[in-house]
C-alpha positions as semicolon CSV with decimal commas, in nm:
position;residue;x (nm);y (nm);z (nm)
1;M;5,786;-8,210;-0,701
2;P;6,128;-8,205;-0,492
3;T;6,144;-8,105;-0,132
4;R;6,268;-7,743;-0,099
5;L;6,513;-7,612;0,177
6;G;6,389;-7,315;0,392
7;D;6,585;-7,064;0,170
8;G;6,481;-7,184;-0,145
9;V;6,757;-7,451;-0,224
10;H;6,621;-7,766;-0,378
11;S;6,682;-8,107;-0,211
12;T;7,023;-8,259;-0,302
13;Q;6,878;-8,600;-0,355
14;T;6,673;-8,464;-0,631
15;H;6,888;-8,237;-0,846
16;G;7,243;-8,273;-0,722
17;L;7,521;-8,047;-0,799
18;N;7,357;-7,941;-1,138
19;D;7,095;-7,756;-0,960
20;P;7,155;-7,393;-1,030
21;D;7,000;-7,302;-0,702
22;L;7,234;-7,521;-0,506
23;L;7,538;-7,396;-0,716
24;A;7,425;-7,021;-0,627
25;R;7,406;-7,112;-0,268
26;L;7,741;-7,275;-0,249
27;V;7,898;-6,979;-0,426
28;D;7,727;-6,749;-0,134
29;V;7,873;-6,977;0,115
30;S;8,232;-6,949;-0,039
31;V;8,191;-6,566;-0,041
32;T;8,053;-6,561;0,321
33;L;8,331;-6,792;0,430
34;N;8,624;-6,599;0,300
35;S;8,492;-6,257;0,396
36;N;8,458;-6,333;0,763
37;L;8,748;-6,338;0,991
38;E;8,573;-6,382;1,334
39;L;8,589;-6,728;1,401
40;G;8,294;-6,766;1,633
41;P;8,016;-6,623;1,371
42;L;8,214;-6,808;1,073
43;L;8,158;-7,143;1,261
44;E;7,808;-7,085;1,337
45;F;7,740;-7,001;0,974
46;L;7,929;-7,288;0,849
47;L;7,759;-7,553;1,061
48;G;7,412;-7,395;1,024
49;T;7,460;-7,403;0,636
50;A;7,573;-7,773;0,642
51;A;7,298;-7,892;0,843
52;D;7,053;-7,687;0,616
53;L;7,184;-7,813;0,271
54;L;7,193;-8,160;0,384
55;E;6,842;-8,151;0,563
56;C;6,997;-8,299;0,892
57;E;6,948;-8,239;1,261
58;R;7,332;-8,165;1,336
59;A;7,661;-8,090;1,188
60;S;8,006;-8,046;1,372
61;I;8,375;-8,002;1,304
62;L;8,655;-8,199;1,453
63;L;9,003;-8,088;1,437
64;Y;9,327;-8,276;1,468
65;N;9,511;-8,241;1,774
66;E;9,886;-8,288;1,718
67;K;9,982;-8,297;2,083
68;R;9,732;-8,579;2,178
69;G;9,728;-8,756;1,836
70;D;9,335;-8,748;1,824
71;L;9,033;-8,547;1,723
72;S;8,855;-8,270;1,934
73;F;8,529;-8,094;1,864
74;L;8,592;-7,741;1,753
75;S;8,229;-7,647;1,726
76;A;7,880;-7,810;1,662
77;T;7,518;-7,709;1,601
78;S;7,398;-7,798;1,955
79;S;7,369;-7,648;2,303
80;D;7,643;-7,878;2,452
81;V;7,931;-7,787;2,231
82;H;8,157;-7,709;2,530
83;Q;8,090;-8,056;2,673
84;L;8,181;-8,184;2,333
85;A;8,501;-7,995;2,322
86;E;8,609;-8,185;2,640
87;I;8,556;-8,536;2,476
88;P;8,880;-8,651;2,270
89;V;8,786;-8,865;1,979
90;P;9,040;-9,155;1,887
91;L;9,152;-9,195;1,542
92;D;9,138;-9,599;1,578
93;R;8,801;-9,614;1,738
94;S;8,577;-9,375;1,580
95;I;8,400;-9,314;1,248
96;A;8,557;-8,964;1,237
97;G;8,906;-9,123;1,295
98;A;8,837;-9,347;1,007
99;I;8,735;-9,056;0,769
100;F;9,042;-8,880;0,889
101;R;9,294;-9,164;0,838
102;S;9,135;-9,273;0,507
103;N;9,121;-8,916;0,379
104;Q;8,787;-9,011;0,210
105;P;8,414;-8,948;0,267
106;L;8,214;-9,199;0,467
107;I;7,847;-9,247;0,481
108;I;7,695;-9,464;0,780
109;N;7,322;-9,482;0,761
110;D;7,287;-9,700;1,087
111;A;7,552;-9,575;1,321
112;A;7,458;-9,799;1,610
113;S;7,556;-10,113;1,428
114;D;7,895;-9,970;1,306
115;P;8,176;-10,114;1,517
116;R;8,375;-9,785;1,452
117;H;8,093;-9,583;1,605
118;F;8,245;-9,391;1,927
119;A;7,937;-9,430;2,153
120;Q;8,110;-9,215;2,446
121;V;7,992;-8,904;2,282
122;G;7,640;-8,994;2,297
123;E;7,650;-9,127;2,672
124;K;7,804;-8,809;2,784
125;T;7,560;-8,574;2,580
126;G;7,272;-8,800;2,576
127;Y;7,218;-8,749;2,206
128;Q;7,227;-9,053;1,977
129;T;7,362;-9,070;1,639
130;R;7,143;-9,259;1,406
131;S;7,301;-9,188;1,090
132;L;7,626;-8,988;0,993
133;L;7,801;-8,849;0,692
134;G;8,159;-8,729;0,737
135;V;8,417;-8,558;0,482
136;P;8,780;-8,478;0,542
137;M;8,883;-8,106;0,557
138;R;9,217;-8,057;0,386
139;L;9,436;-7,756;0,360
140;R;9,746;-7,753;0,122
141;G;9,706;-8,120;0,071
142;E;9,710;-8,207;0,434
143;T;9,418;-8,347;0,627
144;T;9,328;-8,115;0,920
145;G;8,995;-8,230;1,040
146;V;8,648;-8,364;0,966
147;L;8,326;-8,223;0,877
148;E;8,029;-8,420;1,006
149;A;7,662;-8,412;0,925
150;V;7,443;-8,624;1,158
151;N;7,084;-8,768;1,151
152;K;6,931;-8,713;0,822
153;R;6,568;-8,596;0,865
154;Q;6,413;-8,810;0,575
155;G;6,576;-9,100;0,425
156;D;6,943;-9,174;0,404
157;F;7,274;-8,979;0,320
158;T;7,362;-9,020;-0,023
159;D;7,673;-8,997;-0,255
160;I;7,534;-8,632;-0,377
161;D;7,513;-8,527;-0,002
162;A;7,869;-8,635;0,034
163;Q;7,984;-8,440;-0,277
164;V;7,801;-8,120;-0,137
165;L;7,956;-8,160;0,209
166;A;8,295;-8,192;0,040
167;V;8,265;-7,862;-0,142
168;V;8,157;-7,694;0,205
169;A;8,456;-7,856;0,385
170;S;8,726;-7,758;0,140
171;Q;8,587;-7,388;0,140
172;S;8,574;-7,426;0,538
173;A;8,918;-7,541;0,592
174;V;9,068;-7,233;0,432
175;A;8,828;-6,996;0,597
176;I;8,901;-7,136;0,947
177;H;9,278;-7,136;0,901
178;N;9,247;-6,768;0,803
179;A;9,022;-6,673;1,098
180;Q;9,266;-6,868;1,332
181;L;9,552;-6,696;1,183
182;V;9,362;-6,365;1,268
183;Q;9,313;-6,492;1,634
184;D;9,690;-6,558;1,668
185;L;9,788;-6,211;1,513
186;R;9,549;-6,068;1,764
187;R;9,684;-6,251;2,071
188;A;10,040;-6,168;1,959
189;H;9,940;-5,790;1,917
190;D;9,776;-5,809;2,255
191;E;10,116;-5,948;2,389
192;L;10,320;-5,695;2,217
193;S;10,083;-5,408;2,349
194;R;10,158;-5,558;2,704
195;V;10,543;-5,552;2,652
196;D;10,520;-5,204;2,519
197;R;10,344;-5,096;2,823
198;I;10,600;-5,264;3,055
199;K;10,888;-5,101;2,839
200;S;10,719;-4,764;2,840
201;N;10,671;-4,793;3,224
202;F;11,037;-4,907;3,271
203;M;11,157;-4,609;3,053
204;H;10,970;-4,377;3,248
205;L;11,094;-4,498;3,593
206;A;11,454;-4,547;3,469
207;S;11,467;-4,185;3,335
208;H;11,312;-4,044;3,655
209;E;11,535;-4,243;3,893
210;L;11,859;-4,163;3,698
211;R;11,792;-3,780;3,671
212;T;11,843;-3,723;4,059
213;P;12,168;-3,885;4,117
214;L;12,281;-3,754;3,770
215;A;12,184;-3,402;3,897
216;I;12,428;-3,446;4,207
217;I;12,699;-3,561;3,998
218;M;12,683;-3,293;3,752
219;S;12,661;-3,040;4,052
220;Y;12,954;-3,174;4,230
221;A;13,162;-3,203;3,898
222;E;13,097;-2,857;3,813
223;F;13,183;-2,759;4,179
224;L;13,523;-2,959;4,157
225;R;13,596;-2,802;3,812
226;Q;13,542;-2,445;3,938
227;D;13,743;-2,516;4,245
228;A;14,029;-2,670;4,058
229;L;14,032;-2,388;3,821
230;R;14,095;-2,151;4,113
231;H;14,359;-2,344;4,275
232;D;14,539;-2,521;4,009
233;P;14,427;-2,418;3,652
234;Q;14,654;-2,618;3,473
235;G;14,644;-2,927;3,713
236;T;14,506;-3,268;3,654
237;L;14,232;-3,222;3,877
238;S;14,065;-2,985;3,655
239;A;14,095;-3,210;3,358
240;H;13,948;-3,498;3,563
241;A;13,652;-3,294;3,680
242;V;13,597;-3,174;3,294
243;R;13,572;-3,531;3,198
244;V;13,324;-3,631;3,477
245;L;13,129;-3,333;3,362
246;E;13,125;-3,427;2,996
247;A;13,040;-3,775;3,076
248;A;12,724;-3,688;3,280
249;Q;12,628;-3,450;3,014
250;R;12,627;-3,731;2,772
251;Q;12,441;-3,927;3,011
252;R;12,186;-3,686;3,038
253;A;12,141;-3,665;2,667
254;I;12,080;-4,029;2,668
255;I;11,812;-4,001;2,928
256;D;11,639;-3,706;2,768
257;S;11,635;-3,913;2,447
258;M;11,452;-4,219;2,632
259;T;11,210;-3,971;2,784
260;N;11,124;-3,792;2,455
261;M;11,077;-4,132;2,282
262;N;10,870;-4,275;2,554
263;L;10,659;-3,964;2,529
264;L;10,624;-4,009;2,148
265;Q;10,521;-4,361;2,199
266;L;10,277;-4,278;2,452
267;G;10,114;-3,995;2,248
268;A;10,193;-3,768;2,531
269;V;10,383;-3,494;2,361
270;D;10,210;-3,153;2,431
271;L;10,289;-2,918;2,170
272;Q;10,310;-2,564;2,232
273;L;10,246;-2,427;1,870
274;T;10,333;-2,075;1,773
275;R;10,399;-1,880;1,453
276;M;10,786;-1,862;1,431
277;P;11,057;-1,820;1,173
278;L;11,220;-2,145;1,085
279;Q;11,556;-1,984;1,073
280;K;11,526;-1,955;1,454
281;A;11,514;-2,325;1,528
282;L;11,816;-2,399;1,280
283;R;12,028;-2,121;1,431
284;S;11,935;-2,278;1,786
285;A;12,019;-2,630;1,680
286;Y;12,347;-2,495;1,508
287;E;12,463;-2,306;1,836
288;E;12,390;-2,633;2,026
289;V;12,602;-2,860;1,815
290;R;12,872;-2,607;1,677
291;E;13,132;-2,690;1,956
292;L;13,092;-3,063;1,891
293;A;13,154;-3,006;1,522
294;A;13,443;-2,804;1,577
295;A;13,603;-3,067;1,800
296;K;13,604;-3,286;1,504
297;R;13,726;-2,994;1,284
298;Q;13,427;-3,027;1,054
299;R;13,305;-2,737;0,855
300;V;12,931;-2,667;0,898
301;E;12,801;-2,423;0,654
302;L;12,450;-2,285;0,736
303;T;12,267;-2,103;0,452
304;L;11,934;-1,949;0,540
305;P;11,705;-1,698;0,347
306;D;11,709;-1,333;0,438
307;E;11,336;-1,323;0,447
308;P;11,181;-1,527;0,737
309;V;11,017;-1,847;0,661
310;Y;10,730;-1,878;0,896
311;V;10,605;-2,205;1,032
312;K;10,366;-2,299;1,302
313;A;10,558;-2,511;1,539
314;D;10,676;-2,598;1,894
315;A;10,995;-2,391;1,911
316;A;11,193;-2,603;2,152
317;R;11,092;-2,945;1,988
318;L;11,145;-2,812;1,647
319;A;11,482;-2,717;1,739
320;L;11,537;-3,065;1,898
321;V;11,456;-3,224;1,557
322;F;11,749;-3,039;1,385
323;I;11,969;-3,088;1,695
324;N;11,916;-3,475;1,651
325;V;11,972;-3,448;1,266
326;L;12,303;-3,228;1,286
327;D;12,426;-3,429;1,575
328;N;12,367;-3,757;1,339
329;A;12,561;-3,585;1,058
330;I;12,838;-3,477;1,285
331;Q;12,871;-3,814;1,431
332;F;12,866;-4,014;1,087
333;T;13,097;-3,758;0,921
334;P;13,500;-3,795;0,967
335;T;13,718;-3,549;1,108
336;G;13,756;-3,256;0,857
337;G;13,420;-3,347;0,680
338;D;13,154;-3,102;0,555
339;I;12,816;-3,051;0,657
340;H;12,570;-2,809;0,472
341;I;12,248;-2,684;0,601
342;N;12,006;-2,475;0,383
343;V;11,647;-2,379;0,368
344;Q;11,449;-2,375;0,041
345;P;11,108;-2,209;0,053
346;Q;10,848;-2,374;-0,170
347;A;10,478;-2,322;-0,243
348;G;10,284;-2,368;0,070
349;E;10,598;-2,557;0,250
350;A;10,959;-2,511;0,358
351;L;11,236;-2,756;0,270
352;V;11,537;-2,792;0,511
353;V;11,826;-3,008;0,352
354;V;12,108;-3,138;0,587
355;R;12,392;-3,276;0,360
356;D;12,695;-3,430;0,478
357;T;13,014;-3,602;0,335
358;G;13,022;-3,880;0,602
359;A;12,970;-4,272;0,593
360;G;12,675;-4,275;0,377
361;I;12,365;-4,514;0,428
362;P;12,315;-4,850;0,221
363;P;12,018;-4,837;-0,016
364;G;11,828;-5,092;0,210
365;E;11,865;-4,885;0,534
366;L;11,731;-4,542;0,418
367;T;11,397;-4,600;0,591
368;N;11,511;-4,796;0,888
369;I;11,752;-4,537;1,014
370;F;11,415;-4,366;1,141
371;K;11,309;-4,670;1,341
372;D;11,325;-4,693;1,722
373;Y;11,656;-4,805;1,863
374;Y;11,786;-4,909;1,503
375;Q;12,156;-4,906;1,419
376;V;12,301;-4,975;1,070
377;E;12,607;-5,085;1,251
378;D;12,634;-5,410;1,411
379;H;12,594;-5,354;1,799
380;M;12,912;-5,597;1,862
381;T;13,126;-5,414;1,607
382;R;13,004;-5,069;1,564
383;R;13,219;-4,759;1,583
384;H;12,968;-4,504;1,670
385;G;12,774;-4,454;1,996
386;G;12,415;-4,376;2,081
387;L;12,097;-4,552;2,120
388;G;11,961;-4,504;1,781
389;L;11,677;-4,269;1,897
390;G;11,772;-3,946;1,758
391;L;11,639;-3,972;1,403
392;A;11,353;-4,172;1,530
393;I;11,255;-3,880;1,777
394;A;11,302;-3,631;1,483
395;R;11,052;-3,841;1,263
396;G;10,791;-3,852;1,544
397;I;10,812;-3,472;1,608
398;I;10,798;-3,397;1,252
399;H;10,483;-3,604;1,195
400;L;10,328;-3,403;1,494
401;H;10,382;-3,095;1,301
402;N;10,209;-3,254;0,976
403;G;10,552;-3,261;0,799
404;R;10,768;-3,511;0,635
405;I;11,130;-3,650;0,678
406;W;11,338;-3,893;0,482
407;A;11,708;-3,971;0,393
408;E;11,882;-4,002;0,065
409;S;12,210;-4,151;0,003
410;E;12,417;-4,285;-0,296
411;G;12,538;-4,562;-0,079
412;P;12,833;-4,621;0,186
413;N;13,113;-4,355;0,184
414;Q;12,915;-4,138;-0,017
415;G;12,758;-3,912;0,222
416;A;12,381;-3,898;0,312
417;T;12,117;-3,626;0,296
418;I;11,826;-3,564;0,529
419;Q;11,531;-3,373;0,416
420;V;11,254;-3,217;0,613
421;V;10,949;-3,059;0,500
422;L;10,711;-2,852;0,697
423;P;10,393;-2,657;0,604
424;R;10,455;-2,290;0,585
425;E;10,257;-2,021;0,764
426;E;10,170;-1,739;0,531
């Protein structure tokens, strides 16, 4: 009668890879290895399975260290795994190194008499290796490490043992690689989160610190403008004061955009939702940008339904959405161009369409224009100003209202259309 393992698999020496129970177990191993992306539990399962299948005392994984040019223990079925991790295993004076360099399995049933036996591991851990079976671990045709089984409990390691361990090693190399990639991604995500927190704190401090001196500049510029108008209405002092005031207003708009974007990223936007006609937000936005469009001699046509189209929204922030959308249209529409705004009530929804005759959008940029700080034009050669936050803020606020926003364009110089959909309040 063959010896049976604890979980019902026949001894590999008796039946080999043709044993259906063993094949089923190897399939289960494959499924488990490739469905687990947590490196710690993955290694524990892998080594425990290897030791179980081969009926040996221990199993261990050594990976190649490119910086040092040697092997180091990644994990082992022993309590001294941390001690093992501190022992570098040379490629030229160890059995594991011979397996790695030759890229071939190796069975040593009398390890103490083998000149390649690296005795330092036993000296430091107090564990003596009597027999050893090792197979290379490969990934994409490259040897990445060695999977070892140590001290067969009964008899010697055999070629069939080597075949079984080779199957486990080939599956393990891919699974470990995937788990390490996930670990790297998590570390990168944590680092990005830390950088985002630093950026958010900086934006908050910068906007706060800039507001006070900017308010003083705007107050004095307005005072100078009023004073100049009283004493010299046609003089240069009045014109200079107006320019200072306009520059300060642009600066304030930039700071407001930074603040709004920071609040959206932190999830700290507090909406004051009320039932309101959508027309109100559009008229408010239109009044805000009308003079800017007039300065470029652009025709802005606002077509609204006679009947109120009600939505549940934060009036100020919804107006900001359309201010940003219209400001974007004005900015990228040439002098003398046209901008059309209309509302189309639909079943349960309200559609707002803002169409311009401006620069248009390349097909590959239709979604990118809603990203934070994104500019279609190269920052060294662009002709239009701004931080690239207007549409990103609009998208964030619309999403908070359970709405949708997207862009359409037939390409450069073909104009663009921004469409916004909001749930209606019947």
